[in-house]
Residue frames as qw, qx, qy, qz and C-alpha x, y, z in Angstrom:
[[0.046, 0.170, -0.544, 0.820, 113.49, -158.23, -15.97],
 [0.227, -0.545, -0.804, 0.069, 110.65, -158.68, -13.56],
 [0.019, 0.588, 0.152, 0.794, 108.75, -155.36, -13.54],
 [0.589, -0.714, -0.244, -0.290, 107.31, -155.76, -10.04],
 [0.807, -0.395, -0.126, 0.421, 110.75, -156.08, -8.42],
 [0.129, -0.931, 0.221, 0.262, 113.47, -153.55, -7.68],
 [0.526, 0.691, -0.496, 0.004, 116.76, -153.59, -9.58],
 [0.148, -0.501, 0.804, -0.282, 118.45, -155.30, -6.65],
 [0.716, 0.016, 0.597, -0.362, 115.73, -157.92, -6.29],
 [0.798, 0.549, -0.115, -0.219, 115.87, -158.62, -10.03],
 [0.395, 0.638, -0.650, 0.123, 119.60, -159.28, -9.84],
 [0.388, -0.353, 0.763, -0.377, 119.33, -161.30, -6.63],
 [0.855, 0.213, 0.338, -0.330, 116.80, -163.59, -8.31],
 [0.712, 0.627, -0.313, -0.050, 119.06, -163.93, -11.33],
 [0.080, 0.627, -0.729, 0.263, 122.09, -164.61, -9.12],
 [0.659, -0.221, 0.596, -0.403, 120.19, -167.32, -7.23],
 [0.886, 0.354, -0.129, -0.269, 119.88, -169.43, -10.38],
 [0.768, 0.378, -0.451, 0.253, 123.55, -170.44, -10.32],
 [0.717, -0.682, -0.096, 0.109, 124.51, -169.31, -6.83],
 [0.727, 0.278, -0.077, 0.623, 127.77, -167.77, -8.05],
 [0.165, 0.343, -0.170, 0.909, 127.33, -164.26, -6.61],
 [0.265, -0.551, -0.706, 0.358, 125.66, -162.77, -3.58],
 [0.036, -0.926, -0.370, 0.070, 124.13, -159.50, -2.44],
 [0.369, -0.694, 0.199, 0.586, 127.50, -157.73, -2.18],
 [0.351, -0.040, 0.643, 0.680, 128.31, -158.44, -5.83],
 [0.147, 0.702, 0.659, 0.228, 124.76, -157.50, -6.86],
 [0.147, -0.928, -0.195, 0.281, 125.06, -154.11, -5.18],
 [0.377, -0.517, 0.405, 0.653, 128.52, -153.53, -6.63],
 [0.328, 0.253, 0.717, 0.560, 127.26, -154.35, -10.13],
 [0.049, 0.853, 0.516, 0.053, 124.31, -151.99, -9.74],
 [0.259, -0.845, 0.050, 0.465, 126.63, -149.21, -8.60],
 [0.458, -0.210, 0.565, 0.653, 128.93, -149.91, -11.52],
 [0.208, 0.441, 0.672, 0.558, 126.13, -149.25, -14.03],
 [0.040, -0.193, 0.040, -0.979, 124.90, -146.18, -12.16],
 [0.608, -0.477, -0.421, -0.475, 121.89, -147.70, -10.39],
 [0.115, -0.381, 0.695, -0.599, 121.43, -148.02, -6.66],
 [0.260, -0.162, -0.950, 0.057, 119.81, -150.66, -4.54],
 [0.339, -0.032, 0.262, -0.903, 116.62, -148.72, -3.80],
 [0.390, 0.252, 0.836, -0.293, 113.11, -150.10, -3.57],
 [0.454, 0.490, -0.135, -0.732, 111.86, -148.50, -6.80],
 [0.772, 0.199, 0.602, -0.047, 110.18, -151.13, -8.96],
 [0.372, -0.122, 0.628, 0.673, 111.57, -151.82, -12.42],
 [0.258, 0.647, 0.679, 0.232, 108.19, -151.06, -14.02],
 [0.046, -0.957, -0.194, 0.210, 108.71, -147.40, -13.09],
 [0.539, -0.392, 0.349, 0.658, 112.20, -147.18, -14.60],
 [0.378, 0.756, -0.200, -0.495, 112.95, -144.95, -17.56],
 [0.903, 0.419, -0.093, 0.015, 114.23, -146.66, -20.72],
 [0.321, 0.710, -0.533, 0.329, 117.76, -145.62, -19.80],
 [0.473, -0.469, 0.622, -0.412, 117.45, -147.16, -16.35],
 [0.942, 0.107, 0.247, -0.201, 116.12, -150.37, -17.89],
 [0.706, 0.617, -0.317, 0.142, 119.08, -150.37, -20.25],
 [0.003, -0.654, 0.643, -0.398, 121.47, -150.05, -17.31],
 [0.737, -0.242, 0.515, -0.366, 119.70, -152.86, -15.46],
 [0.931, 0.356, -0.005, -0.079, 120.01, -155.06, -18.55],
 [0.462, 0.666, -0.510, 0.287, 123.73, -154.34, -18.66],
 [0.369, -0.523, 0.631, -0.439, 124.01, -155.17, -14.96],
 [0.922, 0.013, 0.284, -0.264, 122.29, -158.49, -15.64],
 [0.822, 0.519, -0.213, 0.098, 124.79, -159.24, -18.39],
 [0.263, 0.679, -0.541, 0.421, 127.80, -158.29, -16.23],
 [0.703, -0.581, 0.156, -0.378, 126.70, -159.93, -12.98],
 [0.930, -0.266, 0.238, 0.093, 128.77, -163.10, -13.16],
 [0.132, -0.739, 0.520, 0.407, 131.73, -161.61, -15.06],
 [0.893, 0.331, 0.301, -0.045, 131.15, -163.56, -18.28],
 [0.557, -0.242, 0.506, 0.613, 133.91, -164.40, -20.74],
 [0.144, 0.265, 0.596, 0.744, 131.69, -163.19, -23.61],
 [0.211, 0.503, 0.413, -0.729, 129.19, -160.32, -23.66],
 [0.161, 0.372, 0.704, 0.583, 126.55, -160.22, -26.39],
 [0.027, 0.527, 0.379, -0.760, 124.84, -156.82, -26.39],
 [0.257, 0.575, 0.626, 0.460, 122.10, -155.51, -28.65],
 [0.028, 0.749, 0.164, 0.642, 122.18, -151.71, -28.90],
 [0.575, -0.382, -0.527, 0.495, 123.74, -151.19, -25.44],
 [0.191, -0.096, -0.114, 0.970, 123.66, -147.38, -25.81],
 [0.191, -0.503, -0.603, -0.589, 119.99, -147.13, -26.75],
 [0.428, -0.775, -0.391, -0.252, 117.96, -144.73, -24.57],
 [0.645, -0.425, -0.230, 0.592, 121.02, -143.52, -22.61],
 [0.048, 0.997, 0.005, -0.066, 121.86, -139.88, -22.07],
 [0.471, 0.747, -0.407, 0.235, 125.37, -138.60, -22.82],
 [0.303, -0.612, 0.644, -0.345, 126.60, -139.48, -19.33],
 [0.875, -0.045, 0.425, -0.229, 125.13, -142.96, -19.62],
 [0.817, 0.559, -0.128, 0.056, 126.80, -143.51, -22.98],
 [0.218, 0.731, -0.566, 0.314, 130.18, -142.55, -21.53],
 [0.588, -0.416, 0.599, -0.350, 129.62, -144.79, -18.50],
 [0.939, 0.172, 0.272, -0.123, 128.76, -147.78, -20.67],
 [0.636, 0.688, -0.312, 0.157, 131.70, -147.10, -22.98],
 [0.104, -0.684, 0.633, -0.348, 133.97, -147.04, -19.93],
 [0.779, -0.201, 0.520, -0.287, 132.52, -150.29, -18.60],
 [0.915, 0.396, 0.072, -0.028, 132.97, -152.00, -21.97],
 [0.395, 0.745, -0.479, 0.244, 136.57, -150.79, -22.18],
 [0.405, -0.533, 0.655, -0.350, 137.21, -152.20, -18.68],
 [0.899, 0.048, 0.378, -0.213, 135.65, -155.50, -19.68],
 [0.775, 0.601, -0.179, 0.081, 137.73, -155.68, -22.86],
 [0.105, 0.746, -0.583, 0.305, 140.87, -154.91, -20.84],
 [0.565, -0.366, 0.669, -0.314, 140.16, -157.82, -18.52],
 [0.100, -0.197, 0.927, 0.303, 139.82, -160.13, -21.53],
 [0.512, 0.438, 0.632, -0.382, 136.08, -160.24, -22.09],
 [0.173, 0.151, 0.688, 0.689, 135.07, -160.79, -25.72],
 [0.266, 0.526, 0.403, -0.700, 132.36, -158.26, -26.57],
 [0.135, 0.282, 0.722, 0.617, 130.01, -158.46, -29.52],
 [0.144, 0.567, 0.483, -0.652, 127.54, -155.61, -29.86],
 [0.305, 0.582, 0.579, 0.483, 125.19, -154.12, -32.39],
 [0.103, -0.628, -0.215, 0.741, 124.82, -150.40, -32.92],
 [0.434, 0.753, 0.411, 0.274, 123.37, -147.98, -35.41],
 [0.137, -0.982, 0.078, 0.103, 125.69, -145.27, -34.04],
 [0.751, 0.508, -0.237, 0.350, 129.04, -145.02, -35.86],
 [0.054, -0.758, 0.436, -0.483, 130.61, -143.11, -32.94],
 [0.792, -0.411, 0.370, -0.259, 129.97, -146.04, -30.57],
 [0.963, 0.229, 0.057, 0.132, 131.44, -148.50, -33.04],
 [0.510, 0.686, -0.275, 0.440, 134.52, -146.38, -33.73],
 [0.297, -0.739, 0.407, -0.447, 135.10, -145.75, -30.01],
 [0.711, -0.377, 0.522, -0.281, 135.05, -149.41, -29.01],
 [0.954, 0.224, 0.163, -0.111, 135.27, -151.95, -31.80],
 [0.411, -0.491, 0.650, 0.409, 138.40, -153.78, -32.85],
 [0.138, 0.086, 0.833, 0.530, 136.58, -155.35, -35.79],
 [0.418, 0.375, 0.224, -0.797, 133.52, -153.95, -37.52],
 [0.196, 0.212, 0.890, 0.355, 131.02, -155.82, -39.64],
 [0.386, 0.296, 0.068, -0.871, 128.12, -154.38, -41.61],
 [0.555, 0.394, 0.732, -0.006, 125.17, -155.82, -43.44],
 [0.180, 0.496, -0.343, -0.777, 125.28, -154.84, -47.09],
 [0.585, 0.226, -0.519, -0.581, 122.74, -156.18, -49.52],
 [0.922, -0.207, -0.062, -0.323, 121.80, -158.95, -47.11],
 [0.858, 0.155, -0.358, 0.335, 125.42, -160.07, -46.60],
 [0.577, -0.788, 0.048, 0.211, 127.73, -159.62, -43.63],
 [0.640, 0.610, -0.122, 0.451, 130.84, -157.71, -44.72],
 [0.636, -0.531, -0.155, 0.538, 133.88, -156.84, -42.59],
 [0.191, 0.963, -0.078, 0.171, 135.08, -153.26, -42.65],
 [0.459, 0.539, -0.520, 0.479, 138.67, -152.40, -41.79],
 [0.711, -0.498, -0.439, 0.232, 139.69, -153.58, -38.31],
 [0.344, -0.922, -0.024, 0.179, 141.16, -151.22, -35.69],
 [0.610, -0.384, 0.379, 0.581, 144.77, -151.83, -36.78],
 [0.430, 0.364, 0.546, 0.620, 143.88, -151.01, -40.38],
 [0.027, -0.908, -0.368, -0.199, 141.85, -147.93, -39.37],
 [0.376, 0.484, -0.292, 0.735, 144.83, -146.55, -37.46]]
């Protein structure tokens, strides 16, 4: 993100690269992640607000695959629930989501398949169907 720009201006610049979405979609995406199109510069954002802006950047063009690193980091309880809801919506529309988390509750709430690093190796735990 560009720290001297607002959330909206950051997304507008990103959207301009491919020209796929406009200001209306930018504002809708910001609202979806709980940010508004104010003039506050990103450099003044809390960590949670920056996390939400990062998620908005990832969601902006409705990608087929989302790769997220610790998407719940720095979020308060309401933010965690909002992001969980967004990820459930994305999964329901067919988006493949790969995310990392150190929080078992986030993994259990969202993941169909869970992998862990054990002794330097990637190991699959039971998938959702096997977990019940």
